[in-house]
C-alpha positions, 0 to 999 in steps of 0.5 A, a space after each residue: 424525495 424528502 430526506 433528513 440526517 441524524 448524526 449518531 456518532 462522529 463517524 456514523 449517521 442515519 439518513 431517513 428518506 421518503 420517496 413519492 411513488 411518482 419518483 419510483 414509477 420508472 423503476 417499477 416499469 423497468 422491473 416489469 420489463 426485467 421480469 417479463 424476460 425471465 418468465 414463460 407464460 403460454 401464449 406470450 413471447 418472452 419480454 412481451 408479457 403484459 403487466 396485468 398477466 405478470 401480476 396474475 402469474 408472478 405477483 405484483 409484490 415480486 415486481 415491486 421488490 425488484 423495483 425497490 431493490 434497484 431504486 434504493 442505491 439511487 435515492 440513498 446516493 441522492 440523499 447522501 449528496 444533499 446532506 454532504 455526507 462523506 460516506 465510507 463503508 457499507 450502508 445498512 438499509 432498512 425499509 420502514 414502509 411501502 404503500 403501493 401507488 403512494 410512497 416508499 420510506 426507508 432509512 440508511 445507517 452508514 459510516 462517514 469520514 470524521 471531521 478533522 480540524 486543521 491548524 494554522 500551519 504558519 504557526 507550527 514549528 517542526 524540528 529536524 536533525 542536523 545534517 552531519 556526514 561522519 568519517 564512518 559514513 564515508 568509510 561505509 561508502 568506501 567499503 560498499 565500493 570495495 565490495 563491488 570491485 572485490 574478487 572471489 577466490 575458491 578456498 579449501 576450508 570450512 565455510 565462514 560468515 561472509 563467504 560465498 558458497 555454490 549450493 545444490 538444494 532440494 526441498 521436501 514435505 513429508 519426505 516427498 520432493 516438492 514439485 519444482 523444489 530443486 535448484 542447482 549451482 546457487 551462489 549464496 553469500 553466507 550471513 546475508 539472510 537472503 534465502 531460507 530461514 536456517 540456511 545460514 546457521 547450517 552452512 557455517 562449518 561445512 566444506 565443499 562436498 558436505 551435505 546437511 538437511 534442516 527444517 524450515 518453513 517453505 513457500 506456501 506453507 502455513 504458519 507453524 508448518 515445516 518442510 525439509 531442505 537438503 543443502 550440498 556445498 559444491 564450492 567455498 569462495 572468499 571475497 578479496 577486497 582491493 586496498 584502499 589507496 589512490 590506485 583503488 580510487 582510479 579503478 573505481 571512480 573518475 578521481 585520481 586520488 583517494 582524498 578526491 573520492 572521499 570528498 565527493 562522497 561527503 558532497 553526495 552524502 550531504 545531499 542525501 541527508 538534506 533530502 532525508 531532512 525533508 522526509 523527516 519534516 514531513 513525517 514529524 508534521 504528520 505525527 504532530 497533527 495526529 497527536 494534536 487531533 483525536 481522530 475517531 475511526 469507524 469500528 465497523 470499518 476497522 473490524 472489516 479490514 482486520 478480518 480481511 487481513 487475518 483471513 488472508 493469513 489464516 489467523 482469525 483466531 489469533 487474539 494477540 495478532 488481532 490486537 496488533 493488526 487492529 492498532 495498525 489499521 486504526 493508525 493507518 485510517 487516522 493518517 488517511 483521514 488527516 491527509 484527505 482532510 488536508 487535500 480537501 482544505 487545500 483543494 489539491 488536484 494533480 496533473 498527468 505530468 505530476 503523476 508520471 514524475 511520481 511513477 518514474 521515481 517510485 519505479 526506480 526504487 523498485 528497480 523496474 522500468 517505469 512502463 513495466 511498473 505502470 503495467 503491474 499497478 494496472 494489473 493489481 488495480 492500484 492506479 487509484 491508490 497511486 493517484 491518492 498517494 500522489 495527491 496526499 503527498 502534494 497536499 502535505 507539501 503544500 502545507 509544509 511550505 507554510 511550516 517553520 522547519 528548524 534543524 537541531 542547531 536552530 537553522 531554518 531549513 528551506 524545504 523548497 530547495 530539497 524538493 525533488 527535481 522534475 522528471 522527464 515524462 518521456 522517461 515513462 516510455 521504454 526505448 524500443 
């Protein structure tokens, strides 16, 4: 096999390939075998039909077409490897010439990963915010803790923002009750905006026993479609919060005084904000690298992803939304190309332990058991995506270690000290 490479653009190449018939013979032989199992010729058993008879009854051209179609991916892949082409997207194949018993000539145009030039990371300085814990930060934590220890008391008055209501709700489309669209005795915090659009607005001013119907978009409906929801208030409750004093500190924590509790919050918040410094340094490094590099993206790949996204939303004809999605896809692809270039440059490999640690930490963010989270990823076919994410994170951490990171006060930040602590891989296994 002979091949040559022509660079058409920073993101597209053409491979010209010539294959001698001798390299194609095995594919032709397999094609005859396949065709022999697909045709019926009197006097011959299926699969035992001679090539000469297939040529006579079916035509050698049909066999050769089958052989060529089977062989093309193999020879295309071989040519791509020979020229170290980082292929992405779908190849466009054009058979230029085929001479029986002599040669096959074809060309392939395909999108490729753009070259990304990486800087000397030791010469880069990144600025991050100072770590400051304010009284307002501590007060927010105190209020959150008070909420957890608050009590609900039934009241005979109109609903106000922040109240808790007990509701019966029924959904309708075109006047017909939706199958499974009824729910009773729902506890809902008014103003939380955690349920159906429009519910918070209609609840304000209602009393126990009142019923209202409002229009809203229901689950499964397309953009712009509306259904109706009938909501009945069965009870109104207000939350009473405990006073902020030493007694509350004893009730809600292991501390004896409010001052001790607040001091502990300061320590915890400082730890969290230091971790946020590390995340900020990572994000700002990526922003800087993207700003300093004009990374091209294949238009074909962008168009394909945009169309898939819009088709899933049923908004193929929405030009304004298309422009938004186009910009998002281009930005995402540029980041992926940058991070993958760093992975290649750093020759990063991840271990099973590192993958497990990441899986455990991520599952905690979603409030799921690690094993359950892993199973859901498997079902969704996202394991490879997870591996890529972990690999990219490790590569970025590697180069970030060579970057100078300073806070707004000019203090150099030790990112190693901010790295998450290792997770016990045994945590991945749920207790029986």
